[in-house]
C-alpha positions in Angstrom: 7.0 -29.7 2.0 10.5 -30.6 1.1 12.5 -29.3 -2.1 11.9 -32.1 -4.0 8.3 -31.2 -3.7 8.2 -28.0 -5.4 7.5 -27.9 -9.2 11.2 -28.1 -11.5 9.2 -24.5 -13.1 9.4 -22.9 -9.3 12.6 -24.7 -7.6 14.7 -22.2 -8.9 13.4 -19.0 -7.5 14.8 -17.5 -4.4 13.5 -17.2 -1.5 11.9 -13.8 -0.3 14.1 -11.8 2.3 11.1 -11.3 5.1 11.1 -11.0 9.1 8.8 -12.1 11.6 8.1 -11.3 15.1 6.8 -13.3 18.1 5.3 -9.7 20.0 4.9 -10.9 23.9 2.3 -9.0 26.4 3.1 -9.3 29.7 1.0 -12.2 30.3 3.6 -14.1 28.5 1.0 -14.5 25.1 1.8 -13.9 21.4 0.1 -11.4 19.3 -2.0 -13.6 16.3 -3.8 -12.2 13.8 -6.4 -13.3 10.8 -5.3 -12.4 7.4 -7.7 -11.0 5.1 -7.0 -12.8 2.4 -7.3 -15.9 3.9 -10.3 -17.8 4.1 -9.5 -20.2 6.3 -9.5 -20.2 10.3 -5.8 -19.8 10.5 -4.2 -17.0 12.5 -0.5 -16.2 11.9 2.5 -14.1 13.9 3.3 -10.6 12.0 5.6 -10.3 9.1 6.6 -9.6 5.6 9.3 -8.2 3.6 12.8 -6.6 4.0 13.3 -3.7 2.1 16.7 -3.7 -0.6 19.3 -2.3 2.0 17.0 -2.4 5.0 18.2 -3.8 7.7 16.1 -7.0 9.4 16.0 -5.2 13.5 14.7 -2.2 10.8 12.7 -4.2 9.3 10.5 -5.8 11.6 9.4 -2.2 13.7 8.2 -0.7 10.4 6.8 -4.2 10.0 4.5 -3.7 13.6 4.1 -0.5 12.5 2.3 -1.2 9.1 0.8 -3.9 9.8 -0.5 -3.2 13.5 -0.4 0.0 13.7 2.2 0.6 16.3 5.9 0.3 16.6 5.6 -0.2 21.4 7.9 -2.6 21.7 11.8 -3.7 22.9 13.2 -6.7 21.3 14.2 -9.2 23.3 16.3 -11.6 21.7 16.6 -13.1 17.6 16.8 -16.9 15.4 19.9 -18.2 15.5 19.3 -18.5 11.5 17.3 -17.7 9.3 13.9 -20.1 8.8 13.1 -21.0 5.2 9.7 -22.1 4.2 8.4 -23.1 0.6 5.2 -22.5 -1.1 2.6 -24.6 -1.7 1.9 -26.1 -5.2 -1.4 -23.6 -5.3 -0.1 -21.0 -4.4 3.3 -20.7 -6.0 2.8 -18.6 -9.1 0.4 -16.7 -7.5 1.4 -14.7 -4.8 4.2 -11.9 -4.7 4.7 -11.4 -8.4 5.5 -15.3 -8.8 8.7 -14.2 -8.1 9.0 -16.6 -4.8 9.3 -20.4 -4.0 8.4 -18.9 -0.5 10.4 -17.2 2.5 13.4 -17.1 4.2 13.0 -15.3 7.5 14.5 -13.9 10.4 12.4 -13.8 13.8 12.2 -11.4 16.5 11.0 -12.4 19.9 9.1 -8.7 21.3 8.5 -7.3 24.2 4.7 -5.2 23.6 5.8 -2.1 25.9 1.8 -0.7 25.1 -1.6 -1.6 25.8 -3.9 -3.3 23.6 -5.7 0.5 22.8 -2.2 0.9 21.0 -2.5 -1.9 18.2 -4.6 -0.5 15.7 -4.8 -3.8 12.0 -7.2 -1.0 10.9 -4.1 0.3 9.4 -3.5 1.9 5.6 -3.8 -0.9 4.4 -4.9 -3.7 6.0 -3.8 -6.8 6.2 -5.8 -8.8 9.2 -9.2 -8.8 9.8 -8.9 -9.5 14.1 -6.0 -10.2 16.2 -6.1 -11.7 19.6 -3.0 -13.0 22.4 -2.3 -17.2 22.2 -1.1 -19.1 24.6 3.1 -19.3 22.8 2.6 -23.3 22.5 -0.8 -23.1 20.7 1.1 -21.3 17.8 1.4 -23.9 15.9 -1.6 -25.0 15.9 -3.1 -21.7 15.3 -1.1 -21.7 11.3 -1.7 -22.9 7.8 -0.6 -26.1 8.3 2.5 -25.6 5.8 3.9 -23.2 8.8 3.3 -25.0 10.9 6.9 -27.3 11.0 8.4 -22.9 11.2 5.6 -22.2 14.0 7.3 -25.7 16.0 11.0 -24.5 15.5 10.1 -20.8 16.4 7.8 -21.3 19.5 11.0 -23.8 20.6 13.5 -21.5 20.0 11.2 -18.3 22.4 9.5 -20.4 24.4 12.2 -19.1 27.4 11.7 -15.9 26.7 7.6 -16.2 27.1 8.3 -17.9 30.1 10.5 -15.0 31.2 7.7 -12.1 30.0 5.6 -13.8 32.2 7.5 -14.4 35.0 8.0 -10.8 35.0 11.7 -11.2 33.9 13.7 -9.4 31.7 
């Protein structure tokens, strides 16, 4: 969706500052989960808002703990820039209290240093109902349609990290 597709009432709204994470296991696969509040079969990588005054590098670990119950990871890299996406018209005004038109995200790629038993999506405020490891190349096909272009960009930028992790290289 482009800015011209946003209804005029929402076009002036800001983007919500957010972090996203591609968490890689030792095979170079990415963690994805299904949201509790989405009826579709879509899977997504963890993401969440950046608190006022919080550095993105701190937010990514806080969000990881809040969403998947662990912070056993090390940052390998981050996106060269920030990535925006607009909500589809049917969601505008319905989420985030209607304060945002979409999200502006700083993405991080991380190596998971724990084992599967360290992941616990049954957090105090659960967001996911299931999780799995997925091949990085498949990520754009797993996400909701309005985020596919964003995921394709993240995959293109972070695929070399996944290949290095799968090869056992730092």
